[in-house]
py3Dmol code that shows the C-alpha trace and the ligand (Angstrom):
import py3Dmol

protein = """\
ATOM      1  CA  MET A   1      56.888 180.559  -4.103  1.00  0.00           C
ATOM      2  CA  SER A   2      53.120 181.472  -4.518  1.00  0.00           C
ATOM      3  CA  GLU A   3      50.502 179.568  -6.292  1.00  0.00           C
ATOM      4  CA  ALA A   4      48.379 182.768  -6.897  1.00  0.00           C
ATOM      5  CA  ILE A   5      50.799 183.839  -9.874  1.00  0.00           C
ATOM      6  CA  VAL A   6      50.608 180.584 -11.641  1.00  0.00           C
ATOM      7  CA  PRO A   7      49.089 181.869 -14.943  1.00  0.00           C
ATOM      8  CA  SER A   8      45.702 180.673 -15.764  1.00  0.00           C
ATOM      9  CA  ASP A   9      46.293 180.891 -19.577  1.00  0.00           C
ATOM     10  CA  ASN A  10      49.156 178.272 -19.686  1.00  0.00           C
ATOM     11  CA  LEU A  11      51.474 180.808 -20.708  1.00  0.00           C
ATOM     12  CA  PHE A  12      54.387 181.158 -18.323  1.00  0.00           C
ATOM     13  CA  SER A  13      56.744 184.281 -18.772  1.00  0.00           C
ATOM     14  CA  ALA A  14      60.511 183.246 -17.859  1.00  0.00           C
ATOM     15  CA  GLU A  15      60.019 185.517 -14.820  1.00  0.00           C
ATOM     16  CA  THR A  16      56.588 183.766 -13.691  1.00  0.00           C
ATOM     17  CA  TYR A  17      58.142 180.323 -14.349  1.00  0.00           C
ATOM     18  CA  PHE A  18      61.230 181.221 -11.946  1.00  0.00           C
ATOM     19  CA  ALA A  19      58.885 182.581  -9.375  1.00  0.00           C
ATOM     20  CA  THR A  20      56.695 179.824  -9.235  1.00  0.00           C
ATOM     21  CA  GLN A  21      58.896 176.641  -9.905  1.00  0.00           C
ATOM     22  CA  PRO A  22      61.441 175.470  -7.452  1.00  0.00           C
ATOM     23  CA  PRO A  23      65.221 175.517  -8.269  1.00  0.00           C
ATOM     24  CA  PRO A  24      66.739 171.939  -8.201  1.00  0.00           C
ATOM     25  CA  PRO A  25      68.620 171.186  -4.946  1.00  0.00           C
ATOM     26  CA  SER A  26      72.056 171.075  -6.332  1.00  0.00           C
ATOM     27  CA  LEU A  27      71.675 174.408  -7.972  1.00  0.00           C
ATOM     28  CA  ASP A  28      73.994 176.546  -5.462  1.00  0.00           C
ATOM     29  CA  HIS A  29      76.582 173.864  -5.495  1.00  0.00           C
ATOM     30  CA  ASP A  30      76.562 173.375  -9.273  1.00  0.00           C
ATOM     31  CA  THR A  31      76.754 177.360  -9.742  1.00  0.00           C
ATOM     32  CA  SER A  32      79.706 177.823  -7.407  1.00  0.00           C
ATOM     33  CA  ARG A  33      81.734 175.177  -9.271  1.00  0.00           C
ATOM     34  CA  VAL A  34      80.812 176.650 -12.592  1.00  0.00           C
ATOM     35  CA  ARG A  35      81.826 179.939 -11.407  1.00  0.00           C
ATOM     36  CA  GLU A  36      85.328 178.705 -10.311  1.00  0.00           C
ATOM     37  CA  PHE A  37      85.722 177.132 -13.855  1.00  0.00           C
ATOM     38  CA  ILE A  38      84.731 180.350 -15.646  1.00  0.00           C
ATOM     39  CA  GLN A  39      86.961 182.675 -13.442  1.00  0.00           C
ATOM     40  CA  ARG A  40      89.981 180.449 -13.989  1.00  0.00           C
ATOM     41  CA  HIS A  41      89.490 180.678 -17.628  1.00  0.00           C
ATOM     42  CA  ALA A  42      88.565 184.151 -17.735  1.00  0.00           C
ATOM     43  CA  LYS A  43      91.789 185.179 -15.949  1.00  0.00           C
ATOM     44  CA  GLU A  44      93.683 183.251 -18.998  1.00  0.00           C
ATOM     45  CA  GLY A  45      91.493 185.041 -21.544  1.00  0.00           C
ATOM     46  CA  LYS A  46      90.459 181.612 -22.892  1.00  0.00           C
ATOM     47  CA  LYS A  47      87.101 181.302 -24.945  1.00  0.00           C
ATOM     48  CA  VAL A  48      84.441 179.386 -22.985  1.00  0.00           C
ATOM     49  CA  VAL A  49      81.766 177.480 -24.572  1.00  0.00           C
ATOM     50  CA  LEU A  50      78.509 176.388 -22.881  1.00  0.00           C
ATOM     51  CA  VAL A  51      77.326 173.111 -24.612  1.00  0.00           C
ATOM     52  CA  THR A  52      74.108 171.815 -23.898  1.00  0.00           C
ATOM     53  CA  SER A  53      73.145 168.230 -24.971  1.00  0.00           C
ATOM     54  CA  GLY A  54      70.539 165.563 -24.558  1.00  0.00           C
ATOM     55  CA  GLY A  55      66.869 165.759 -23.849  1.00  0.00           C
ATOM     56  CA  THR A  56      64.869 167.068 -20.993  1.00  0.00           C
ATOM     57  CA  THR A  57      62.105 165.116 -19.211  1.00  0.00           C
ATOM     58  CA  VAL A  58      58.895 166.177 -18.116  1.00  0.00           C
ATOM     59  CA  PRO A  59      57.762 164.527 -14.984  1.00  0.00           C
ATOM     60  CA  LEU A  60      54.114 163.864 -14.392  1.00  0.00           C
ATOM     61  CA  GLU A  61      53.885 163.397 -10.727  1.00  0.00           C
ATOM     62  CA  LEU A  62      55.844 164.836  -7.681  1.00  0.00           C
ATOM     63  CA  ASN A  63      56.941 161.483  -6.472  1.00  0.00           C
ATOM     64  CA  VAL A  64      57.875 160.611 -10.173  1.00  0.00           C
ATOM     65  CA  VAL A  65      57.071 157.310 -11.628  1.00  0.00           C
ATOM     66  CA  ARG A  66      56.125 158.604 -15.159  1.00  0.00           C
ATOM     67  CA  PHE A  67      57.537 161.187 -17.210  1.00  0.00           C
ATOM     68  CA  LEU A  68      57.610 162.419 -21.005  1.00  0.00           C
ATOM     69  CA  ASP A  69      61.060 162.085 -22.578  1.00  0.00           C
ATOM     70  CA  ASN A  70      62.772 163.279 -25.662  1.00  0.00           C
ATOM     71  CA  PHE A  71      64.686 161.104 -28.226  1.00  0.00           C
ATOM     72  CA  SER A  72      68.030 163.031 -28.256  1.00  0.00           C
ATOM     73  CA  ALA A  73      70.917 160.714 -27.310  1.00  0.00           C
ATOM     74  CA  GLY A  74      73.350 163.590 -26.845  1.00  0.00           C
ATOM     75  CA  THR A  75      75.573 162.721 -29.821  1.00  0.00           C
ATOM     76  CA  ARG A  76      75.558 166.290 -31.279  1.00  0.00           C
ATOM     77  CA  GLY A  77      76.513 167.979 -27.985  1.00  0.00           C
ATOM     78  CA  ALA A  78      79.042 165.188 -26.869  1.00  0.00           C
ATOM     79  CA  THR A  79      80.776 165.433 -30.352  1.00  0.00           C
ATOM     80  CA  SER A  80      80.797 169.030 -30.624  1.00  0.00           C
ATOM     81  CA  ALA A  81      82.281 169.393 -27.251  1.00  0.00           C
ATOM     82  CA  GLU A  82      85.292 167.173 -28.182  1.00  0.00           C
ATOM     83  CA  TYR A  83      85.797 169.446 -31.487  1.00  0.00           C
ATOM     84  CA  PHE A  84      85.545 172.618 -29.050  1.00  0.00           C
ATOM     85  CA  LEU A  85      88.056 171.095 -26.823  1.00  0.00           C
ATOM     86  CA  LYS A  86      90.457 170.536 -29.931  1.00  0.00           C
ATOM     87  CA  ALA A  87      90.050 173.948 -31.094  1.00  0.00           C
ATOM     88  CA  GLY A  88      91.238 175.273 -27.728  1.00  0.00           C
ATOM     89  CA  TYR A  89      88.033 176.309 -25.849  1.00  0.00           C
ATOM     90  CA  ALA A  90      87.297 175.487 -22.354  1.00  0.00           C
ATOM     91  CA  VAL A  91      84.040 173.506 -22.325  1.00  0.00           C
ATOM     92  CA  ILE A  92      81.076 173.641 -20.150  1.00  0.00           C
ATOM     93  CA  PHE A  93      79.076 170.598 -20.954  1.00  0.00           C
ATOM     94  CA  MET A  94      75.610 170.628 -19.688  1.00  0.00           C
ATOM     95  CA  HIS A  95      73.989 167.378 -20.362  1.00  0.00           C
ATOM     96  CA  ARG A  96      71.073 164.956 -19.672  1.00  0.00           C
ATOM     97  CA  GLN A  97      72.260 162.495 -16.820  1.00  0.00           C
ATOM     98  CA  PHE A  98      73.433 159.353 -18.653  1.00  0.00           C
ATOM     99  CA  SER A  99      73.254 160.708 -22.178  1.00  0.00           C
ATOM    100  CA  LEU A 100      76.515 160.475 -24.223  1.00  0.00           C
ATOM    101  CA  GLN A 101      79.683 162.344 -23.218  1.00  0.00           C
ATOM    102  CA  PRO A 102      82.813 163.613 -24.830  1.00  0.00           C
ATOM    103  CA  PHE A 103      85.318 160.915 -25.099  1.00  0.00           C
ATOM    104  CA  SER A 104      83.239 158.018 -23.516  1.00  0.00           C
ATOM    105  CA  ARG A 105      80.595 158.342 -26.394  1.00  0.00           C
ATOM    106  CA  HIS A 106      83.160 156.524 -28.427  1.00  0.00           C
ATOM    107  CA  TYR A 107      82.677 153.374 -26.493  1.00  0.00           C
ATOM    108  CA  SER A 108      78.838 153.575 -25.954  1.00  0.00           C
ATOM    109  CA  HIS A 109      77.547 150.241 -24.478  1.00  0.00           C
ATOM    110  CA  SER A 110      74.928 149.870 -27.349  1.00  0.00           C
ATOM    111  CA  THR A 111      77.204 150.589 -30.273  1.00  0.00           C
ATOM    112  CA  HIS A 112      80.893 149.881 -29.342  1.00  0.00           C
ATOM    113  CA  PRO A 113      80.871 148.124 -25.874  1.00  0.00           C
ATOM    114  CA  PHE A 114      84.364 148.210 -24.596  1.00  0.00           C
ATOM    115  CA  LEU A 115      84.329 144.666 -23.108  1.00  0.00           C
ATOM    116  CA  ASP A 116      84.154 143.361 -26.756  1.00  0.00           C
ATOM    117  CA  PHE A 117      87.728 144.641 -27.243  1.00  0.00           C
ATOM    118  CA  LEU A 118      89.304 143.752 -24.137  1.00  0.00           C
ATOM    119  CA  ASP A 119      91.349 140.409 -23.861  1.00  0.00           C
ATOM    120  CA  VAL A 120      93.030 138.477 -21.079  1.00  0.00           C
ATOM    121  CA  SER A 121      96.556 138.169 -22.279  1.00  0.00           C
ATOM    122  CA  PRO A 122      97.092 134.414 -23.180  1.00  0.00           C
ATOM    123  CA  GLU A 123     100.626 134.596 -21.783  1.00  0.00           C
ATOM    124  CA  ASP A 124      99.291 135.516 -18.271  1.00  0.00           C
ATOM    125  CA  THR A 125      98.324 132.333 -16.510  1.00  0.00           C
ATOM    126  CA  ASP A 126      96.987 134.073 -13.734  1.00  0.00           C
ATOM    127  CA  GLY A 127      94.696 136.223 -15.711  1.00  0.00           C
ATOM    128  CA  HIS A 128      95.544 139.334 -14.359  1.00  0.00           C
ATOM    129  CA  GLU A 129      96.659 141.133 -17.431  1.00  0.00           C
ATOM    130  CA  VAL A 130      94.176 142.820 -19.685  1.00  0.00           C
ATOM    131  CA  SER A 131      95.018 143.949 -23.177  1.00  0.00           C
ATOM    132  CA  VAL A 132      93.170 145.804 -25.967  1.00  0.00           C
ATOM    133  CA  THR A 133      92.596 144.223 -29.119  1.00  0.00           C
ATOM    134  CA  ALA A 134      95.367 145.344 -31.516  1.00  0.00           C
ATOM    135  CA  SER A 135      92.896 146.992 -34.099  1.00  0.00           C
ATOM    136  CA  GLU A 136      91.290 149.014 -31.647  1.00  0.00           C
ATOM    137  CA  ARG A 137      94.611 150.525 -30.104  1.00  0.00           C
ATOM    138  CA  PRO A 138      94.789 153.395 -32.569  1.00  0.00           C
ATOM    139  CA  GLN A 139      91.632 155.123 -31.914  1.00  0.00           C
ATOM    140  CA  LEU A 140      91.668 154.165 -28.188  1.00  0.00           C
ATOM    141  CA  LEU A 141      95.031 155.913 -27.996  1.00  0.00           C
ATOM    142  CA  GLU A 142      93.954 159.052 -29.673  1.00  0.00           C
ATOM    143  CA  VAL A 143      90.713 159.149 -27.526  1.00  0.00           C
ATOM    144  CA  LEU A 144      92.518 158.519 -24.307  1.00  0.00           C
ATOM    145  CA  THR A 145      95.138 161.206 -24.997  1.00  0.00           C
ATOM    146  CA  ALA A 146      92.694 163.806 -25.698  1.00  0.00           C
ATOM    147  CA  TYR A 147      90.593 162.885 -22.689  1.00  0.00           C
ATOM    148  CA  LYS A 148      93.730 162.862 -20.198  1.00  0.00           C
ATOM    149  CA  ASP A 149      94.797 166.288 -21.871  1.00  0.00           C
ATOM    150  CA  ALA A 150      91.387 167.813 -21.056  1.00  0.00           C
ATOM    151  CA  HIS A 151      91.424 166.446 -17.457  1.00  0.00           C
ATOM    152  CA  GLN A 152      94.972 167.612 -16.874  1.00  0.00           C
ATOM    153  CA  GLN A 153      94.413 171.008 -18.441  1.00  0.00           C
ATOM    154  CA  GLY A 154      91.180 171.375 -16.618  1.00  0.00           C
ATOM    155  CA  THR A 155      89.136 172.351 -19.659  1.00  0.00           C
ATOM    156  CA  LEU A 156      86.098 170.321 -19.534  1.00  0.00           C
ATOM    157  CA  HIS A 157      83.653 170.803 -16.816  1.00  0.00           C
ATOM    158  CA  THR A 158      80.450 168.781 -16.758  1.00  0.00           C
ATOM    159  CA  LEU A 159      76.970 169.549 -15.484  1.00  0.00           C
ATOM    160  CA  THR A 160      74.060 167.218 -15.580  1.00  0.00           C
ATOM    161  CA  PHE A 161      69.971 167.911 -15.722  1.00  0.00           C
ATOM    162  CA  VAL A 162      67.340 165.431 -16.129  1.00  0.00           C
ATOM    163  CA  THR A 163      63.948 167.553 -15.955  1.00  0.00           C
ATOM    164  CA  VAL A 164      63.148 170.542 -18.029  1.00  0.00           C
ATOM    165  CA  ASN A 165      62.896 172.332 -14.738  1.00  0.00           C
ATOM    166  CA  ASP A 166      66.446 171.471 -13.957  1.00  0.00           C
ATOM    167  CA  TYR A 167      67.633 172.664 -17.566  1.00  0.00           C
ATOM    168  CA  LEU A 168      65.937 175.993 -17.219  1.00  0.00           C
ATOM    169  CA  TRP A 169      67.407 176.976 -13.803  1.00  0.00           C
ATOM    170  CA  LEU A 170      70.827 175.507 -14.811  1.00  0.00           C
ATOM    171  CA  LEU A 171      70.895 177.438 -18.001  1.00  0.00           C
ATOM    172  CA  ARG A 172      69.948 180.779 -16.402  1.00  0.00           C
ATOM    173  CA  ALA A 173      72.644 180.349 -13.535  1.00  0.00           C
ATOM    174  CA  VAL A 174      75.485 179.232 -16.018  1.00  0.00           C
ATOM    175  CA  SER A 175      74.603 182.048 -18.570  1.00  0.00           C
ATOM    176  CA  GLN A 176      74.655 184.690 -15.820  1.00  0.00           C
ATOM    177  CA  GLU A 177      78.202 183.603 -14.632  1.00  0.00           C
ATOM    178  CA  MET A 178      79.337 183.520 -18.192  1.00  0.00           C
ATOM    179  CA  ALA A 179      78.553 187.372 -18.403  1.00  0.00           C
ATOM    180  CA  VAL A 180      81.945 188.092 -16.917  1.00  0.00           C
ATOM    181  CA  LEU A 181      83.443 186.414 -19.984  1.00  0.00           C
ATOM    182  CA  GLY A 182      81.890 189.064 -22.247  1.00  0.00           C
ATOM    183  CA  ARG A 183      82.697 188.533 -25.970  1.00  0.00           C
ATOM    184  CA  ASN A 184      84.675 185.421 -24.998  1.00  0.00           C
ATOM    185  CA  ALA A 185      81.573 183.344 -24.293  1.00  0.00           C
ATOM    186  CA  LEU A 186      79.872 181.170 -26.931  1.00  0.00           C
ATOM    187  CA  PHE A 187      76.611 179.383 -26.356  1.00  0.00           C
ATOM    188  CA  TYR A 188      75.909 176.194 -28.309  1.00  0.00           C
ATOM    189  CA  LEU A 189      72.599 175.116 -27.335  1.00  0.00           C
ATOM    190  CA  ALA A 190      71.877 171.664 -28.755  1.00  0.00           C
ATOM    191  CA  ALA A 191      69.957 170.184 -26.009  1.00  0.00           C
ATOM    192  CA  ALA A 192      66.539 169.193 -27.125  1.00  0.00           C
ATOM    193  CA  VAL A 193      64.338 171.034 -24.719  1.00  0.00           C
ATOM    194  CA  SER A 194      60.652 170.108 -24.035  1.00  0.00           C
ATOM    195  CA  ASP A 195      58.214 172.734 -25.124  1.00  0.00           C
ATOM    196  CA  PHE A 196      55.590 171.685 -22.526  1.00  0.00           C
ATOM    197  CA  PHE A 197      55.573 170.923 -19.031  1.00  0.00           C
ATOM    198  CA  LEU A 198      53.429 170.361 -16.023  1.00  0.00           C
ATOM    199  CA  PRO A 199      53.759 173.061 -13.477  1.00  0.00           C
ATOM    200  CA  ARG A 200      54.197 171.613  -9.924  1.00  0.00           C
ATOM    201  CA  GLN A 201      51.273 173.077  -8.722  1.00  0.00           C
ATOM    202  CA  LYS A 202      49.255 170.999 -11.156  1.00  0.00           C
ATOM    203  CA  MET A 203      51.204 167.756 -10.472  1.00  0.00           C
ATOM    204  CA  SER A 204      49.524 164.882  -8.772  1.00  0.00           C
ATOM    205  CA  VAL A 205      51.653 164.001  -5.673  1.00  0.00           C
ATOM    206  CA  HIS A 206      51.271 160.221  -5.864  1.00  0.00           C
ATOM    207  CA  LYS A 207      51.515 157.946  -8.840  1.00  0.00           C
ATOM    208  CA  ILE A 208      48.504 158.853 -11.174  1.00  0.00           C
ATOM    209  CA  GLN A 209      46.135 155.870 -10.851  1.00  0.00           C
ATOM    210  CA  SER A 210      44.624 154.115 -13.603  1.00  0.00           C
ATOM    211  CA  GLY A 211      40.920 152.869 -13.711  1.00  0.00           C
ATOM    212  CA  LYS A 212      39.245 156.155 -14.955  1.00  0.00           C
ATOM    213  CA  GLY A 213      39.842 155.005 -18.678  1.00  0.00           C
ATOM    214  CA  SER A 214      41.976 157.447 -20.410  1.00  0.00           C
ATOM    215  CA  LEU A 215      44.413 159.953 -19.092  1.00  0.00           C
ATOM    216  CA  HIS A 216      43.925 163.701 -19.960  1.00  0.00           C
ATOM    217  CA  ILE A 217      46.711 165.794 -18.932  1.00  0.00           C
ATOM    218  CA  GLU A 218      46.885 169.623 -19.920  1.00  0.00           C
ATOM    219  CA  MET A 219      50.214 171.004 -20.204  1.00  0.00           C
ATOM    220  CA  ASP A 220      51.650 174.461 -20.049  1.00  0.00           C
ATOM    221  CA  GLN A 221      54.202 175.888 -22.540  1.00  0.00           C
ATOM    222  CA  VAL A 222      57.733 176.162 -21.484  1.00  0.00           C
ATOM    223  CA  PRO A 223      58.695 179.780 -21.432  1.00  0.00           C
ATOM    224  CA  LYS A 224      60.873 180.871 -24.405  1.00  0.00           C
ATOM    225  CA  ILE A 225      64.136 181.567 -22.769  1.00  0.00           C
ATOM    226  CA  LEU A 226      66.222 182.688 -25.393  1.00  0.00           C
ATOM    227  CA  LYS A 227      65.052 186.118 -25.249  1.00  0.00           C
ATOM    228  CA  PRO A 228      66.048 186.628 -21.579  1.00  0.00           C
ATOM    229  CA  LEU A 229      69.252 184.859 -22.304  1.00  0.00           C
ATOM    230  CA  VAL A 230      70.189 187.385 -24.865  1.00  0.00           C
ATOM    231  CA  GLU A 231      68.744 190.497 -23.350  1.00  0.00           C
ATOM    232  CA  VAL A 232      69.100 189.999 -19.603  1.00  0.00           C
ATOM    233  CA  TRP A 233      71.029 186.869 -18.349  1.00  0.00           C
ATOM    234  CA  THR A 234      74.370 187.517 -20.369  1.00  0.00           C
ATOM    235  CA  ARG A 235      76.038 190.365 -22.145  1.00  0.00           C
ATOM    236  CA  GLY A 236      78.039 190.050 -25.321  1.00  0.00           C
ATOM    237  CA  GLY A 237      77.949 186.373 -25.662  1.00  0.00           C
ATOM    238  CA  PHE A 238      77.856 184.582 -29.057  1.00  0.00           C
ATOM    239  CA  ILE A 239      74.695 182.492 -29.126  1.00  0.00           C
ATOM    240  CA  VAL A 240      73.989 179.472 -31.392  1.00  0.00           C
ATOM    241  CA  SER A 241      70.793 177.664 -31.086  1.00  0.00           C
ATOM    242  CA  PHE A 242      69.656 174.481 -32.764  1.00  0.00           C
ATOM    243  CA  LYS A 243      66.129 173.915 -34.429  1.00  0.00           C
ATOM    244  CA  LEU A 244      65.025 170.463 -34.939  1.00  0.00           C
ATOM    245  CA  GLU A 245      62.020 169.591 -37.416  1.00  0.00           C
ATOM    246  CA  THR A 246      60.566 166.813 -39.082  1.00  0.00           C
ATOM    247  CA  ASP A 247      59.304 168.644 -42.002  1.00  0.00           C
ATOM    248  CA  GLN A 248      62.277 169.935 -43.898  1.00  0.00           C
ATOM    249  CA  GLU A 249      60.255 172.907 -45.355  1.00  0.00           C
ATOM    250  CA  LEU A 250      59.842 174.296 -41.802  1.00  0.00           C
ATOM    251  CA  LEU A 251      63.580 174.588 -41.147  1.00  0.00           C
ATOM    252  CA  ILE A 252      64.504 177.993 -42.651  1.00  0.00           C
ATOM    253  CA  PRO A 253      61.262 179.704 -41.692  1.00  0.00           C
ATOM    254  CA  LYS A 254      61.374 178.551 -38.193  1.00  0.00           C
ATOM    255  CA  ALA A 255      65.100 179.535 -37.934  1.00  0.00           C
ATOM    256  CA  ARG A 256      64.384 183.122 -39.299  1.00  0.00           C
ATOM    257  CA  GLY A 257      61.448 183.199 -36.951  1.00  0.00           C
ATOM    258  CA  ALA A 258      63.756 182.348 -34.047  1.00  0.00           C
ATOM    259  CA  LEU A 259      66.357 185.068 -35.013  1.00  0.00           C
ATOM    260  CA  ALA A 260      63.825 187.524 -35.460  1.00  0.00           C
ATOM    261  CA  ARG A 261      62.085 187.002 -32.114  1.00  0.00           C
ATOM    262  CA  TYR A 262      65.163 186.490 -29.979  1.00  0.00           C
ATOM    263  CA  GLY A 263      67.844 188.391 -31.638  1.00  0.00           C
ATOM    264  CA  HIS A 264      70.714 186.108 -31.200  1.00  0.00           C
ATOM    265  CA  GLN A 265      73.221 185.430 -33.817  1.00  0.00           C
ATOM    266  CA  VAL A 266      72.840 181.880 -35.466  1.00  0.00           C
ATOM    267  CA  VAL A 267      70.222 179.082 -35.609  1.00  0.00           C
ATOM    268  CA  ILE A 268      71.583 175.672 -36.968  1.00  0.00           C
ATOM    269  CA  GLY A 269      68.572 173.836 -38.447  1.00  0.00           C
ATOM    270  CA  ASN A 270      68.527 170.199 -38.806  1.00  0.00           C
ATOM    271  CA  GLU A 271      65.783 167.620 -39.998  1.00  0.00           C
ATOM    272  CA  LEU A 272      65.503 164.490 -37.568  1.00  0.00           C
ATOM    273  CA  HIS A 273      66.507 161.852 -40.333  1.00  0.00           C
ATOM    274  CA  ARG A 274      69.104 163.994 -42.086  1.00  0.00           C
ATOM    275  CA  ARG A 275      70.903 165.479 -39.151  1.00  0.00           C
ATOM    276  CA  LYS A 276      73.943 163.399 -39.097  1.00  0.00           C
ATOM    277  CA  TYR A 277      74.882 164.548 -42.566  1.00  0.00           C
ATOM    278  CA  GLU A 278      73.260 167.797 -43.396  1.00  0.00           C
ATOM    279  CA  VAL A 279      72.621 171.023 -41.342  1.00  0.00           C
ATOM    280  CA  VAL A 280      71.725 174.558 -42.396  1.00  0.00           C
ATOM    281  CA  PHE A 281      73.188 177.601 -40.739  1.00  0.00           C
ATOM    282  CA  VAL A 282      70.926 180.516 -40.675  1.00  0.00           C
ATOM    283  CA  SER A 283      72.084 183.864 -39.448  1.00  0.00           C
ATOM    284  CA  LYS A 284      71.292 187.670 -40.021  1.00  0.00           C
ATOM    285  CA  GLN A 285      73.131 189.435 -42.653  1.00  0.00           C
ATOM    286  CA  HIS A 286      75.978 191.633 -41.591  1.00  0.00           C
ATOM    287  CA  GLU A 287      74.389 195.148 -40.969  1.00  0.00           C
ATOM    288  CA  LYS A 288      76.399 196.680 -43.805  1.00  0.00           C
ATOM    289  CA  ALA A 289      75.074 194.114 -46.211  1.00  0.00           C
ATOM    290  CA  VAL A 290      71.430 194.835 -44.854  1.00  0.00           C
ATOM    291  CA  THR A 291      72.010 198.712 -45.075  1.00  0.00           C
ATOM    292  CA  GLU A 292      73.237 198.251 -48.826  1.00  0.00           C
ATOM    293  CA  SER A 293      69.873 196.161 -49.679  1.00  0.00           C
ATOM    294  CA  SER A 294      67.569 198.152 -47.479  1.00  0.00           C
ATOM    295  CA  GLU A 295      65.523 199.253 -50.460  1.00  0.00           C
ATOM    296  CA  ASP A 296      64.775 195.446 -50.878  1.00  0.00           C
ATOM    297  CA  PRO A 297      61.160 194.845 -49.942  1.00  0.00           C
ATOM    298  CA  ASP A 298      61.687 191.059 -49.292  1.00  0.00           C
ATOM    299  CA  PRO A 299      62.386 190.649 -45.594  1.00  0.00           C
ATOM    300  CA  SER A 300      64.029 187.124 -46.298  1.00  0.00           C
ATOM    301  CA  SER A 301      66.926 189.126 -47.874  1.00  0.00           C
ATOM    302  CA  GLN A 302      67.900 189.985 -44.264  1.00  0.00           C
ATOM    303  CA  TYR A 303      68.960 186.307 -43.763  1.00  0.00           C
ATOM    304  CA  GLU A 304      71.673 184.105 -45.054  1.00  0.00           C
ATOM    305  CA  GLU A 305      71.677 180.384 -45.096  1.00  0.00           C
ATOM    306  CA  SER A 306      74.587 178.088 -45.689  1.00  0.00           C
ATOM    307  CA  TRP A 307      74.171 174.317 -45.856  1.00  0.00           C
ATOM    308  CA  ILE A 308      76.967 171.989 -44.548  1.00  0.00           C
ATOM    309  CA  ARG A 309      76.647 168.439 -46.077  1.00  0.00           C
ATOM    310  CA  ILE A 310      79.052 165.442 -45.855  1.00  0.00           C
ATOM    311  CA  ASP A 311      79.065 162.186 -47.598  1.00  0.00           C
ATOM    312  CA  LEU A 312      78.865 159.383 -45.180  1.00  0.00           C
ATOM    313  CA  ASP A 313      78.986 156.774 -48.085  1.00  0.00           C
ATOM    314  CA  LYS A 314      82.404 157.960 -49.132  1.00  0.00           C
ATOM    315  CA  ASP A 315      83.682 158.737 -45.544  1.00  0.00           C
ATOM    316  CA  PRO A 316      81.728 156.821 -43.006  1.00  0.00           C
ATOM    317  CA  ASN A 317      83.957 157.993 -40.153  1.00  0.00           C
ATOM    318  CA  LYS A 318      83.449 161.719 -40.883  1.00  0.00           C
ATOM    319  CA  GLU A 319      81.590 163.570 -38.348  1.00  0.00           C
ATOM    320  CA  ILE A 320      79.366 166.522 -39.480  1.00  0.00           C
ATOM    321  CA  GLU A 321      79.975 168.187 -36.016  1.00  0.00           C
ATOM    322  CA  GLU A 322      83.751 168.980 -37.175  1.00  0.00           C
ATOM    323  CA  GLU A 323      82.460 170.907 -39.948  1.00  0.00           C
ATOM    324  CA  ILE A 324      79.839 172.794 -37.828  1.00  0.00           C
ATOM    325  CA  ASN A 325      82.637 173.487 -35.389  1.00  0.00           C
ATOM    326  CA  LYS A 326      84.758 175.104 -38.100  1.00  0.00           C
ATOM    327  CA  SER A 327      81.814 177.077 -39.325  1.00  0.00           C
ATOM    328  CA  CYS A 328      80.818 178.253 -35.781  1.00  0.00           C
ATOM    329  CA  ASN A 329      84.465 179.510 -35.290  1.00  0.00           C
ATOM    330  CA  GLY A 330      84.678 181.311 -38.743  1.00  0.00           C
ATOM    331  CA  ILE A 331      81.309 182.958 -38.177  1.00  0.00           C
ATOM    332  CA  TRP A 332      82.246 183.956 -34.416  1.00  0.00           C
ATOM    333  CA  VAL A 333      85.696 185.288 -35.606  1.00  0.00           C
ATOM    334  CA  ASN A 334      83.904 187.425 -38.339  1.00  0.00           C
ATOM    335  CA  HIS A 335      81.521 188.589 -35.682  1.00  0.00           C
ATOM    336  CA  LEU A 336      83.965 189.898 -33.279  1.00  0.00           C
TER     337      LEU A 336
END
"""
ligand_1 = """\
19
PAZ
O 71.286 164.210 -29.628
P 71.285 163.980 -30.983
O 72.576 163.984 -31.664
O 70.521 162.736 -31.024
O 70.248 164.962 -31.701
C 70.771 166.405 -31.746
C 69.496 167.302 -31.858
C 68.776 166.850 -32.921
C 68.636 167.291 -30.674
C 70.175 168.795 -32.090
O 70.921 168.788 -33.079
C 69.024 169.679 -32.011
O 68.489 170.172 -32.988
N 68.665 170.372 -30.853
C 67.601 171.337 -30.836
C 66.208 170.592 -30.643
C 65.089 171.462 -30.686
O 64.543 172.115 -31.724
O 64.675 171.891 -29.446
"""
view = py3Dmol.view(width=600, height=400)
view.addModel(protein, "pdb")
view.setStyle({"model": 0}, {"cartoon": {"style": "trace"}})
view.addModel(ligand_1, "xyz")
view.setStyle({"model": 1}, {"stick": {}})
view.zoomTo()
view.show()
């Protein structure tokens, strides 16, 4: 790991990044466990999806006291992972430590704390019997059954990251392992990944001290890893990435730009405040359709968009991830 090759222009290529930033200590262990999982399911010819979920952090010090964080709670990833399991996939759930997880997400301490619907049975004078409030039982039974099934069948494998560095190293390792799956690999990249980071070589070792007035930190750009993911790390996999914007007008141009630059299959665009009930699928048109319209000078005609909207007023329990999952399956099957 050499300091000499850290770029001076703040632009890291993926290669330079991995040559200069250290891997997380658990990488080898995590990789060998994921390898076993993939090989087991590859033998059975099962489809395997990598779901990334939650936000990455950017530490500001080596002995980290402060870090930049990302808003994502991991709802999209955790919910989607459940729908993928239901649809028969084996799921690698790579998530930010302590963010929402499939199944347990239904009982998040902030929105639906499980202690609130547990009772000590009145007939039990010793107070040793705990029961579940009757109104909660049907949902609990459904969630618990799916959770136990996933465990019994060994179809859910979880991995955690905290920093953007953990995320990048893990993503590379897992996608390289997934290469053996060929066309049976799906990437569903819903994590909110930092765009900027502080290279190790520029970090303060100790807690940054106050007393000098304002704090100026110059960050470097996180390398765009979709390109090596598509071209080098994995082969044949179907790649769906997410794009979050706060300006609705940017969703489609940014999604098209990502498809053109990285050459993967689908970008799902979502606006921050509408993401629970509206997303847009952006993909390149099938080659045949493009050839037929190749006289068309408008480059936007190479892309197709399809919106998914749900009505939460009519059906407050509906989850948009169910529809996203159906569409992903549909597009992937057509693509195969
Ligand atoms: O985790 P969450 O459900 O609160 O949010 C999901 C999301 C908005 C982070 C995800 O749908 C997404 O867009 N991920 C990619 C973010 C990005 O553009 O980097």
